[in-house]
C-alpha positions in Angstrom: 207.4 20.8 305.8 205.1 18.1 304.4 201.9 17.1 306.0 203.5 13.9 307.2 206.8 14.2 308.9 209.4 12.0 307.2 210.5 10.2 310.3 206.9 9.4 311.3 205.9 8.2 307.9 208.5 5.4 307.9 207.6 2.1 309.6 209.5 1.1 312.7 211.7 -1.3 310.8 212.5 1.0 307.8 215.9 2.7 307.8 216.5 6.4 307.2 216.8 7.5 303.6 220.3 6.8 302.3 221.1 4.5 305.1 221.6 0.8 304.3 220.8 -1.7 307.0 220.7 -5.4 306.3 218.6 -6.2 309.3 216.3 -4.3 311.6 214.7 -4.9 315.0 212.2 -7.7 315.3 208.7 -7.4 316.8 208.8 -10.1 319.4 207.5 -8.6 322.7 204.2 -10.3 323.6 201.2 -8.5 325.1 201.9 -9.8 328.7 205.5 -8.6 328.5 204.5 -5.2 327.2 201.9 -4.9 330.0 204.5 -5.6 332.7 207.1 -3.4 331.0 204.5 -0.6 331.3 203.8 -1.4 334.9 207.4 -1.9 335.9 208.4 1.3 334.2 206.9 3.4 337.0 207.9 1.2 339.9 211.6 1.9 340.7 213.8 1.8 343.7 212.9 5.5 344.2 209.4 4.5 345.3 210.6 1.9 347.8 213.4 4.1 349.3 213.2 7.7 347.9 209.6 8.2 349.0 210.8 8.3 352.6 212.7 11.6 352.1 209.5 13.1 350.5 207.4 12.1 353.5 210.0 13.4 355.9 210.3 16.7 354.0 206.6 17.4 353.5 204.8 15.3 356.2 201.4 13.9 355.2 201.2 16.7 352.6 203.5 14.4 350.6 200.2 13.1 349.3 199.6 16.4 347.6 203.1 16.2 345.9 202.3 12.8 344.6 198.9 13.8 343.3 200.2 16.9 341.5 203.3 15.2 340.0 201.2 12.2 339.1 198.6 14.3 337.4 201.4 16.1 335.4 202.9 12.7 334.3 199.4 11.5 333.2 198.9 14.5 331.0 202.4 14.1 329.5 201.8 10.4 328.8 198.5 11.3 327.1 200.3 13.6 324.8 202.9 11.0 324.1 200.1 8.5 323.4 198.7 10.8 320.7 202.1 10.6 319.0 202.9 7.0 319.7 199.6 5.4 318.6 199.8 7.3 315.3 203.3 5.9 314.6 204.8 3.4 317.1 208.5 3.5 316.7 211.6 2.6 318.8 212.8 6.2 318.7 209.6 7.3 320.3 209.7 11.0 321.3 213.1 11.6 319.8 211.8 10.4 316.4 208.7 12.6 316.7 210.7 15.6 317.7 213.0 15.1 314.7 209.9 14.9 312.4 208.5 18.2 313.8 211.5 20.3 314.4 214.3 18.8 312.4 216.9 16.1 312.9 218.9 18.4 315.3 216.1 18.0 317.9 215.9 14.3 317.5 219.6 13.9 318.0 219.7 16.2 321.0 216.7 14.7 322.8 217.7 11.1 322.0 221.4 11.5 323.0 220.5 13.2 326.2 218.0 10.5 327.1 220.4 7.7 326.3 223.1 9.4 328.2 220.9 9.7 331.3 220.2 6.0 331.1 223.9 5.2 330.8 224.5 7.0 334.0 221.5 5.2 335.6 222.8 1.8 334.6 226.1 2.6 336.4 224.3 4.0 339.5 221.8 1.1 339.7 224.7 -1.4 339.4 226.5 0.3 342.3 223.4 0.3 344.4 222.5 -3.3 343.5 226.1 -4.4 344.3 225.8 -2.8 347.7 222.5 -4.5 348.4 223.8 -7.9 347.3 226.9 -7.5 349.4 224.6 -6.7 352.4 222.7 -9.9 351.8 225.8 -12.1 351.0 228.8 -10.4 352.7 231.2 -12.9 351.1 230.6 -11.3 347.7 232.3 -7.9 347.3 230.0 -5.1 346.3 232.2 -4.3 343.2 232.0 -7.9 342.0 228.2 -8.0 342.4 227.8 -4.7 340.6 229.9 -5.8 337.6 228.3 -9.2 337.5 224.8 -7.7 337.4 225.7 -5.6 334.4 227.3 -8.5 332.6 224.4 -10.9 333.3 221.7 -8.5 332.2 223.7 -7.3 329.2 223.9 -11.0 328.3 220.1 -11.3 328.4 219.8 -8.2 326.3 222.2 -9.7 323.8 220.3 -12.9 323.4 217.0 -11.5 322.0 214.5 -8.9 322.8 212.3 -11.7 324.2 215.0 -12.3 326.9 214.8 -8.7 328.0 211.0 -8.8 328.0 210.8 -12.0 329.9 213.3 -10.8 332.6 211.4 -7.5 332.9 208.1 -9.4 333.1 209.3 -11.3 336.2 211.0 -8.3 337.8 207.8 -6.3 337.4 205.7 -9.1 338.7 207.7 -9.3 341.9 207.4 -5.5 342.4 203.6 -5.5 341.7 203.0 -8.4 344.1 205.1 -6.7 346.8 203.3 -3.4 346.5 199.8 -5.0 346.4 200.6 -7.0 349.5 202.0 -4.0 351.2 198.9 -1.9 350.5 196.6 -4.7 351.5 198.3 -5.3 354.8 198.5 -1.5 355.4 194.8 -1.0 354.8 194.0 -3.9 357.1 196.1 -2.3 359.8 194.4 1.1 359.2 191.0 -0.5 359.6 192.1 -2.3 362.8 191.9 -5.7 361.4 195.4 -6.9 362.2 195.8 -8.5 365.7 198.2 -6.7 368.0 198.2 -3.5 365.8 196.0 -0.6 367.0 194.2 1.4 364.3 196.0 4.7 364.1 192.9 6.8 363.1 194.0 10.3 362.0 196.7 10.7 364.7 199.6 10.7 362.2 197.7 12.4 359.4 196.5 15.4 361.3 197.6 15.2 364.9 201.4 14.9 364.6 202.3 18.5 363.6 199.3 18.8 361.3 198.9 17.7 357.6 201.7 20.1 356.5 204.0 20.3 359.5 206.7 22.3 357.7 204.2 24.5 355.8 202.9 24.3 352.3 206.1 25.7 350.8 207.8 22.4 351.7 205.6 20.6 349.3 207.2 22.4 346.3 210.6 20.8 346.5 208.8 17.5 347.3 207.0 17.8 344.0 210.4 18.1 342.2 211.6 14.9 343.8 208.4 13.0 343.1 208.4 14.2 339.4 211.8 12.6 338.9 210.6 9.4 340.6 208.1 8.9 337.8 210.9 8.6 335.3 210.3 5.4 333.3 206.6 5.8 332.4 207.6 6.5 328.8 209.5 3.2 328.5 206.6 1.3 326.9 206.5 3.7 323.9 210.2 2.9 323.1 209.5 -0.9 323.5 206.5 -0.5 321.2 208.8 -0.6 318.2 209.5 -4.3 319.0 206.0 -5.3 320.2 204.0 -7.8 318.3 200.9 -5.5 318.6 202.5 -2.0 319.1 199.3 0.1 318.8 197.3 -2.0 321.2 200.2 -2.1 323.7 200.6 1.7 323.7 196.9 2.3 324.0 196.5 -0.1 326.9 199.6 1.1 328.7 198.8 4.8 328.5 195.2 4.3 329.5 196.3 2.4 332.6 198.7 5.1 333.7 196.2 6.8 336.0 195.4 3.5 337.7 199.1 2.6 338.1 199.9 5.9 339.7 196.8 5.9 342.0 197.4 2.3 343.2 201.2 2.0 343.4 202.3 5.5 344.4 199.4 7.2 346.1 198.1 4.0 347.6 201.5 3.3 349.1 201.9 6.8 350.5 198.5 6.8 352.1 199.5 3.7 354.0 202.8 5.1 355.0 201.7 8.6 356.3 198.7 7.0 358.1 200.6 4.3 359.9 203.8 6.2 360.7 204.7 9.6 362.0 206.4 11.6 359.2 209.5 12.1 361.4 209.9 8.5 362.3 213.5 7.4 361.9 212.4 4.4 359.8 210.8 6.7 357.3 214.0 8.3 356.2 215.7 4.9 356.1 213.1 2.9 354.2 209.4 3.7 354.8 208.2 0.3 353.5 210.5 -1.6 355.9 209.4 0.7 358.7 205.7 0.0 358.1 206.3 -3.8 357.9 208.2 -3.6 361.2 205.4 -1.5 362.7 203.0 -4.4 361.7 205.4 -6.8 363.5 206.1 -8.9 360.5 209.1 -11.1 360.9 212.1 -10.5 358.6 210.6 -7.3 357.3 214.0 -5.7 356.6 215.2 -8.7 354.6 212.0 -8.9 352.6 212.3 -5.2 351.6 216.0 -5.6 350.8 215.1 -8.3 348.3 212.3 -6.3 346.8 214.5 -3.2 346.4 217.2 -5.4 344.9 214.7 -6.7 342.3 213.6 -3.1 341.6 217.3 -2.1 341.1 217.9 -5.0 338.7 214.7 -4.1 336.8 215.9 -0.6 336.3 219.4 -1.8 335.3 217.8 -4.2 332.8 215.6 -1.5 331.4 218.5 1.0 331.3 220.5 -1.2 329.0 217.6 -1.9 326.8 216.3 1.7 326.5 219.6 3.4 325.9 220.6 0.8 323.3 217.3 1.2 321.4 217.5 4.9 321.5 221.0 4.9 320.1 219.9 2.3 317.4 217.0 4.6 316.4 219.4 7.6 316.1 221.8 5.6 314.0 218.9 4.4 311.8 218.1 8.0 311.0 221.7 8.8 310.4 222.1 10.9 313.5 224.6 8.5 315.3 227.4 6.3 314.0 226.0 3.7 311.6 227.8 0.9 313.6 225.1 1.3 316.3 222.4 0.4 313.7 223.8 -3.0 313.1 221.7 -5.9 314.3 222.0 -9.7 314.4 219.7 -12.1 312.7 217.6 -12.1 315.9 217.2 -8.3 315.6 219.5 -7.4 318.5 221.5 -4.2 318.1 224.7 -5.7 319.6 227.0 -2.6 319.3 224.4 -0.4 320.9 223.8 -2.9 323.8 227.6 -3.2 324.3 227.9 0.6 324.4 225.2 0.9 327.0 226.7 -1.9 329.1 230.2 -0.4 328.8 228.9 3.0 329.9 227.3 1.3 332.9 230.5 -0.5 333.9 232.6 2.6 333.4 230.3 4.7 335.6 230.3 2.0 338.3 234.1 1.7 338.1 234.4 5.5 338.5 232.3 5.5 341.6 234.2 2.5 343.1 237.8 3.7 342.5 237.2 7.4 343.3 233.9 7.7 345.2 234.1 11.4 345.5 235.5 12.1 342.1 234.3 15.2 340.2 233.8 13.1 337.1 231.2 10.9 338.8 229.5 13.8 340.4 229.3 15.5 337.0 227.8 12.5 335.3 225.1 12.2 338.0 224.3 15.9 338.1 224.5 16.5 334.4 221.8 13.9 333.8 219.6 14.8 336.7 217.1 17.1 334.9 217.0 15.3 331.6 213.6 13.9 332.5 212.1 17.4 332.5 213.7 18.3 329.2 212.3 15.1 327.7 208.8 15.9 329.0 209.1 19.4 327.5 210.1 18.0 324.2 207.1 15.7 324.2 204.7 18.6 325.0 206.1 20.9 322.3 206.1 18.1 319.8 202.5 17.3 320.5 201.5 20.9 320.2 203.2 21.3 316.8 202.1 17.9 315.6 198.4 18.5 316.4 198.4 21.9 314.8 199.9 20.4 311.6 197.3 17.6 311.7 194.5 20.1 311.9 195.8 22.0 308.9 195.9 18.7 307.0 192.4 17.8 308.2 193.5 14.7 310.1 192.1 13.6 313.4 194.5 11.5 315.7 193.1 8.2 316.9 194.1 9.2 320.5 193.8 12.8 321.4 195.1 15.0 324.2 192.2 16.1 326.5 191.0 19.7 326.2 193.6 20.6 323.5 195.3 23.1 323.5 194.6 24.3 327.0 195.9 21.3 328.9 198.9 21.0 326.6 199.9 24.6 327.3 199.3 24.0 331.0 201.8 21.2 330.9 204.4 23.5 329.2 203.8 26.1 331.8 204.1 23.6 334.6 207.4 22.3 333.2 208.7 25.9 332.9 207.7 26.5 336.5 209.6 23.3 337.4 212.8 24.7 335.8 212.4 27.9 337.9 212.0 25.8 341.1 215.1 23.8 340.2 217.0 27.0 339.7 215.8 28.6 342.9 216.5 25.5 345.1 220.1 25.4 346.1 220.1 21.6 346.3 219.1 21.3 342.6 220.6 24.4 341.0 224.0 22.8 340.2 222.3 19.7 338.7 220.0 21.9 336.5 222.9 24.0 335.2 225.0 21.0 334.4 222.1 19.3 332.6 221.4 22.5 330.6 225.1 22.7 329.7 224.9 19.1 328.4 221.7 20.0 326.6 223.5 23.0 324.9 226.3 20.7 323.7 223.8 18.2 322.4 221.8 20.8 320.6 224.9 22.4 319.1 226.0 18.9 317.8 222.6 18.3 316.4 222.4 21.7 314.6 226.0 21.2 313.2 225.2 17.8 311.9 221.9 19.0 310.3 223.7 21.9 308.6 226.5 19.6 307.4 224.0 17.1 305.9 222.1 19.9 304.1 225.3 21.2 302.6 226.6 17.8 301.5 225.9 16.7 297.9 223.1 14.2 297.5 
């Protein structure tokens, strides 16, 4: 292997060797859009709703789960920053893996990642349709689900600026909502809100203790929380179309710690301090339960609107991310060349349509046959892709740094305490796989995801061998 991996040497707009592309993606995402894409990437509907199950499962010790998982994600994002700052590209970790281990790994990682987002688009469409139907009963849930996919697909088809602008406002709503929530919560904790008594440590320590179900209950909670952070890597994919990609990646990765501390851990501190962990409202929607506890009018309606925005944001990002990943694979010759075609505005129309069609198909499968084995398979087989992607990032960074050392190069952004923290991440991810296998609730999903991974790897290896054997 050469000192510079082929896929990393090429610029983000340059096609793979032997591949002819008349147009490429256009750098059009402004700094403010990239900042909000980075922030919005870690604030999903899972935070507003899914955090309740974590608190109910682990009690106030859910804070430990968020700190541990958040720390792991920070380390992984630092490793990805080392790779991304050196060569910002739309393919991100899939391109880097291809450069270090061969095209088979890029195809496998990229396809699995795009596949997981296709399923996510369908799921978020169904959830969003249900939320919209609850707000406007006259509109059927299926119609709202399909309309949301069509509208956001249309925005993605216009230009990358349209996606960036939509995500900017989606993310802004989420940020404002969380900041206000934390502000009101801290005021209540301090006894500054009239009519709301300061809770002290009654819910933190006095209601069954800090870990009412024992510390073992924190382990499965860590698994749930780790998946909730999915999306932190989005900014490195969008960097391929940023006006200033290196600066955007640097800024986004550096702010990862602050975003996790403020949005996740700050929110959970408020929830576990103000509410008993077994409160019925916690399992329904902890944010709504806190606002109702603070006696704020229309709390449920407000949170429904915020969750709807979070769902639409995830849907918007899902169409964008999966389309760009497939475009990157096609540019490297690892996916059908049709997916590499772009318009004069730099929009990969076939890839966007594929992502949108996959979302509509998944939504339709869930609507017509809610308990179908096909839909369950789609959800479960993509459930652990995040951990596989994290593992690919860690192994790629380890190999890339070793090669850089041999060549006498020093990365502009470096992983802390290399190689010790890098190997710690690998061990932590391996332990996560063991926990997923032991836990009966996640075992099926893990096995299905690994089955999908085996198929993707086999396809990648077969394609790489076929390309090596073909005449040049």
